[in-house]
C-alpha positions as CSV (number, residue, x, y, z in Angstrom):
1,X,12.9,-12.3,11.3
2,X,16.3,-11.0,13.5
3,X,16.7,-7.4,14.1
4,X,15.0,-4.4,14.3
5,X,11.8,-4.0,12.3
6,X,11.6,-1.4,9.7
7,X,9.4,-0.2,7.3
8,X,9.7,-0.1,3.8
9,X,6.3,1.4,2.7
10,X,7.3,4.3,4.7
11,X,11.1,4.5,2.7
12,X,9.9,3.5,-0.5
13,X,6.7,6.1,-0.1
14,X,8.7,8.8,2.2
15,X,9.5,11.1,-1.4
16,X,6.0,10.8,-1.8
17,X,4.1,11.7,1.0
18,X,2.0,14.7,0.0
19,X,-0.9,14.2,1.4
20,X,-1.0,15.4,5.1
21,X,-4.1,14.5,7.6
22,X,-4.5,15.6,11.0
23,X,-7.4,12.9,12.5
24,X,-6.0,9.5,12.8
25,X,-7.9,5.8,10.9
26,X,-10.1,4.0,13.9
27,X,-10.9,0.6,13.8
28,X,-12.8,-2.0,15.8
29,X,-11.2,-5.2,17.0
30,X,-13.6,-7.0,14.9
31,X,-12.7,-6.1,11.5
32,X,-10.5,-8.8,10.0
33,X,-6.7,-8.0,9.2
34,X,-5.6,-8.2,5.3
35,X,-1.7,-9.5,5.8
36,X,0.0,-9.2,2.1
37,X,3.8,-11.3,2.7
38,X,6.8,-10.4,1.4
39,X,9.0,-13.2,2.1
40,X,10.0,-14.0,-0.7
41,X,8.6,-14.4,-4.4
42,X,7.2,-17.8,-4.2
43,X,5.1,-16.4,-1.5
44,X,3.1,-14.5,-3.9
45,X,-0.4,-14.4,-3.0
46,X,-2.8,-14.0,-5.9
47,X,-4.4,-10.5,-6.0
48,X,-7.4,-9.7,-4.7
49,X,-9.7,-11.3,-7.5
50,X,-11.5,-8.6,-9.6
51,X,-14.8,-8.1,-9.5
52,X,-16.7,-10.6,-11.7
53,X,-18.5,-7.8,-13.6
54,X,-17.0,-5.2,-16.3
55,X,-19.6,-2.5,-14.3
56,X,-17.6,-0.1,-12.5
57,X,-20.9,0.7,-10.7
58,X,-21.3,-2.7,-9.3
59,X,-20.7,-2.1,-5.9
60,X,-17.9,0.2,-6.4
61,X,-17.1,0.8,-2.9
62,X,-15.6,-3.0,-2.8
63,X,-14.5,-2.7,-5.8
64,X,-12.1,0.4,-4.8
65,X,-10.9,-1.0,-1.8
66,X,-9.3,-3.9,-3.9
67,X,-7.6,-1.8,-5.8
68,X,-6.1,-0.7,-2.7
69,X,-5.4,-4.0,-1.6
70,X,-3.9,-5.0,-4.8
71,X,-1.7,-2.0,-5.0
72,X,-0.5,-2.5,-1.9
73,X,-0.2,-6.1,-2.7
74,X,2.0,-5.2,-5.7
75,X,4.0,-3.3,-3.8
76,X,4.9,-5.4,-1.2
77,X,6.3,-7.9,-4.6
78,X,8.1,-5.3,-5.5
79,X,9.6,-3.8,-2.5
80,X,11.7,-7.5,-2.2
81,X,13.5,-6.9,-5.3
82,X,13.2,-3.3,-5.4
83,X,11.5,-2.8,-8.8
84,X,10.2,-0.1,-9.8
85,X,9.2,-2.1,-13.5
86,X,7.3,-5.1,-11.1
87,X,4.7,-5.4,-13.9
88,X,1.8,-5.8,-11.3
89,X,2.6,-2.4,-10.0
90,X,0.3,-0.7,-13.3
91,X,-2.8,-3.5,-12.4
92,X,-4.3,-1.4,-9.4
93,X,-2.1,1.7,-10.2
94,X,-2.2,4.8,-12.3
95,X,-1.4,8.0,-12.8
96,X,0.7,10.2,-9.0
97,X,0.9,7.0,-7.2
98,X,2.1,4.8,-9.7
99,X,5.1,7.3,-9.9
100,X,5.4,7.7,-6.6
101,X,5.5,4.4,-6.1
102,X,7.8,3.6,-8.6
103,X,10.2,6.5,-7.7
104,X,9.8,5.1,-4.4
105,X,11.4,1.6,-5.2
106,X,14.1,3.2,-6.8
107,X,15.5,5.0,-4.3
108,X,15.3,1.7,-2.0
109,X,17.2,-0.2,-4.6
110,X,20.1,3.0,-5.6
111,X,20.1,2.4,-1.7
112,X,21.1,-1.1,-1.9
113,X,18.2,-1.9,0.2
114,X,15.4,-4.5,-0.2
115,X,12.1,-5.0,1.8
116,X,11.3,-8.3,3.7
117,X,8.0,-9.0,6.4
118,X,3.9,-8.8,6.0
119,X,2.1,-5.4,6.7
120,X,-1.1,-5.5,7.6
121,X,-4.6,-3.9,6.1
122,X,-7.8,-2.6,7.8
123,X,-9.3,-0.1,5.1
124,X,-12.4,1.5,4.6
125,X,-13.8,3.5,2.5
126,X,-14.1,7.1,3.7
127,X,-15.3,9.2,1.3
128,X,-17.1,9.2,-2.2
129,X,-17.7,11.9,-4.9
130,X,-21.5,11.1,-6.0
131,X,-24.0,8.2,-4.1
132,X,-25.4,6.1,-6.7
133,X,-22.5,7.0,-10.2
134,X,-19.0,7.5,-7.6
135,X,-15.9,8.1,-9.7
136,X,-13.6,9.0,-6.7
137,X,-13.4,7.0,-3.7
138,X,-11.2,7.9,-0.5
139,X,-9.8,4.9,1.5
140,X,-8.6,5.4,4.9
141,X,-6.3,2.4,6.3
142,X,-4.5,1.8,9.5
143,X,-1.5,0.0,8.5
144,X,0.7,-1.6,10.4
145,X,4.6,-2.4,9.4
146,X,5.6,-3.6,13.0
147,X,6.5,-6.7,10.8
148,X,8.3,-5.8,8.0
149,X,11.8,-4.1,7.5
150,X,14.3,-3.0,4.6
151,X,18.0,-4.9,4.6
152,X,21.2,-4.4,3.0
153,X,22.0,-6.9,-0.1
154,X,25.3,-6.5,1.2
155,X,25.3,-7.8,4.2
156,X,26.2,-4.7,5.5
157,X,24.1,-3.8,8.9
158,X,21.2,-1.3,8.2
159,X,19.6,0.4,10.8
160,X,15.9,1.9,10.3
161,X,13.0,3.5,12.2
162,X,10.8,0.9,13.9
163,X,7.6,0.1,12.2
164,X,3.7,1.0,13.7
165,X,0.1,2.2,12.8
166,X,1.2,4.3,10.1
167,X,-1.8,6.4,8.3
168,X,-2.9,5.3,4.6
169,X,-5.0,7.6,2.4
170,X,-5.9,6.7,-0.6
171,X,-7.8,8.6,-3.7
172,X,-9.0,5.0,-6.4
173,X,-11.1,6.8,-9.3
174,X,-12.4,5.1,-12.5
175,X,-9.2,4.6,-15.3
176,X,-10.0,3.0,-18.5
177,X,-13.0,1.4,-16.8
178,X,-11.3,0.1,-14.0
179,X,-10.8,1.6,-10.0
180,X,-7.4,2.5,-9.8
181,X,-5.1,3.9,-6.4
182,X,-4.7,7.5,-8.7
183,X,-3.2,8.9,-5.5
184,X,-1.2,7.6,-2.3
185,X,-0.1,9.2,1.2
186,X,1.6,7.1,4.2
187,X,2.3,8.6,7.2
188,X,4.5,8.5,9.7
189,X,4.2,5.6,13.0
190,X,1.5,6.7,15.1
191,X,-0.1,8.6,12.9
192,X,-3.6,6.0,13.6
193,X,-4.7,3.4,16.2
194,X,-6.8,0.5,15.8
């Protein structure tokens, strides 16, 4: 990738950052990164496998993480064409989070921009509302957007802020019997560390 690395995730969600969190996120060196490439539509990795059961209480923490990663993957694919109607967006995302993603993608598209590159993720369950049968789970992630960029479709130079480690807080809830991301807050570079 040539040129300055930037973050399509930050810009596409800039209209949507409503969540403020003072603390940074942490991770350990032993935690694997999840990488979602966005090089071309043919590089579309499969979505995280849904739970083999229809029971949202069968390992709800893992199902919530899978929903979060599914949302990020869908966004990674949608930003390639800046497509707010990308069909995968609704698979793991609903409500306000879906509206925010679509608004961000529309903004990127209207500016004549597209995204490429690969972000990495280290999501962890941070909170949940009920020990035995949670219906809301909060995911905390330290997303790395260092290897992503926005570029101008016209080929004109486009300068943007560099990517980096960004705190992401996602609210994941049971919607129609399935875990979906309903709230999403993406913070600026330097708001978390690994």
